[in-house]
C-alpha positions in Angstrom: -35.3 8.2 26.1 -32.2 6.5 24.8 -31.8 6.0 21.1 -30.5 2.7 20.1 -27.4 2.9 17.8 -27.1 0.9 14.7 -24.4 -1.7 15.1 -21.2 -1.4 13.1 -21.5 -3.6 9.9 -18.5 -5.7 10.9 -20.1 -6.7 14.2 -23.4 -7.9 12.8 -23.8 -11.7 13.1 -25.0 -13.7 10.1 -27.0 -16.8 10.4 -25.1 -18.9 7.8 -21.5 -19.9 7.7 -19.2 -17.6 5.8 -15.7 -18.4 4.4 -12.9 -16.9 6.5 -11.4 -15.0 3.6 -14.7 -13.3 2.9 -15.1 -12.4 6.6 -11.6 -10.9 6.6 -12.3 -8.9 3.4 -15.6 -7.6 4.9 -13.8 -6.6 8.1 -11.0 -4.7 6.2 -13.7 -2.9 4.2 -15.8 -2.0 7.3 -12.8 -0.6 9.2 -11.2 1.0 6.1 -7.9 -1.0 6.5 -7.4 -1.9 2.8 -5.4 1.3 2.1 -3.0 0.7 5.0 -2.5 -2.9 3.9 -1.8 -1.7 0.3 0.7 0.9 1.6 2.5 -1.7 3.7 2.7 -4.0 0.7 4.3 -1.3 -1.4 7.0 -0.6 1.2 7.7 -4.3 1.5 7.8 -4.8 -2.3 10.4 -2.0 -2.8 13.5 -4.3 -2.4 12.0 -7.0 -4.5 11.0 -4.7 -7.4 14.0 -2.5 -7.4 16.6 -5.2 -6.7 19.3 -5.5 -4.1 21.6 -2.8 -5.6 19.0 0.0 -5.6 17.3 -1.1 -2.4 20.6 -1.0 -0.5 21.2 2.6 -1.6 17.7 3.8 -0.6 16.6 4.4 3.0 13.4 5.6 4.6 10.8 4.2 2.2 7.3 5.1 3.3 3.9 6.0 1.9 1.6 8.9 2.6 -1.7 9.1 0.8 -0.9 7.8 -2.7 2.7 9.0 -2.8 5.8 6.8 -2.2 8.6 8.7 -0.5 12.1 7.3 -0.9 15.3 8.7 0.6 18.2 8.2 -1.8 21.8 8.3 -0.8 23.3 9.1 -4.2 22.4 12.0 -6.5 23.2 9.9 -9.6 20.7 7.2 -8.4 18.2 9.9 -7.6 18.4 11.2 -11.2 18.1 7.7 -12.6 15.0 7.0 -10.4 13.5 10.3 -11.4 13.7 9.3 -15.1 12.1 5.9 -14.3 9.2 7.1 -12.1 6.5 6.0 -14.5 8.1 2.6 -15.1 8.4 2.1 -11.3 4.7 3.1 -10.8 3.8 0.6 -13.5 5.8 -2.2 -11.8 3.8 -1.6 -8.6 0.6 -1.6 -10.5 1.4 -4.9 -12.1 2.5 -6.5 -8.9 -0.5 -5.4 -6.8 -3.1 -5.6 -9.6 -4.3 -2.1 -8.8 -3.0 1.5 -8.7 -1.7 2.1 -5.2 1.2 4.4 -6.0 0.3 7.5 -8.0 3.5 9.4 -7.5 7.1 8.9 -6.2 8.9 11.6 -4.3 12.6 11.2 -4.0 14.3 12.8 -1.0 
């Protein structure tokens, strides 16, 4: 009559003890949270990687899909950042150890 659903992989109990870090990683994988965490890290790393001078002249830093959107107050800074897009993407790749930012859109 009723079909029993398979439990979500994150809710299955294991008989042996598992390190907390591994459990957290499994939970992030099961609920597809890694991408959101990576995007949050990118936004939080912006001031560190760009420095105080650039970070103070940029507003509205956010990610959507694999693109980093940055609102720039100055057209001169916008031009400078446009010319440095590949270097900035490389900085994020080095810092995070993986490619999270594939493109930068300056607004």
